[in-house]
C-alpha positions, 0 to 999 in steps of 0.5 A: 473515241468509241465507234464502229469505225474509229477513223476512216478515210481514203488516205489516213495520215497520222503525224503526231498527237495522242489518239485513243480508239475503241471500236467494234468494226475497224479502229483505223480504216482506209477504204475506197472513198474516191478513185483518186487515191489508193487507200492507205494508212500512214503513221509517222508519229504520235501515240496511238492506242487501239482497242478492238471488240471481239469478232470480225474486227481489225485494229488497222485495216487498209484496202490498199497499204499500211505504212508505220514509219514512226510513233508508238502504236499499242493494239489490243485486238484479235486481228491487228492488221488487214491489208490488200496490197502491202504493209511496211514497218519502217520505224516506231514501236508497235505493240500487239496484245502486250508484245512488240512486233517487228513486222506487219502480218496480215490477218486471216478470217477465222483466226488461224493466226493472231494478227500482228504476230511475227511471221511471214505475209499471209498472202493477202487473204484479208477479210473485207466486206 
């Protein structure tokens, strides 16, 4: 799929399948569409390939939480992850720009650090609109 926002909803849960997203804003986005649920991206399985354009873009963006529990996630992006509340990499394989990562790190606006590179939490200074 090619779009500005690839997959967007309040709670995005992916349990399997082959998904390929090419987007110019957010690849997979969990945003406040309702007050019933906390925005969350949960990946439990499948093969997901996300390619992002340059600029203020995020491969996986959550106004809440990101959980990767399984599956294979391949990201090509300047900013891999952006989240407000927290993120956990509990299983699966996550590749960011050709390198496997062992943690989910928050992207900072301005590109001070490549999103998704191993390291500590960036303190939740995501670049949301």
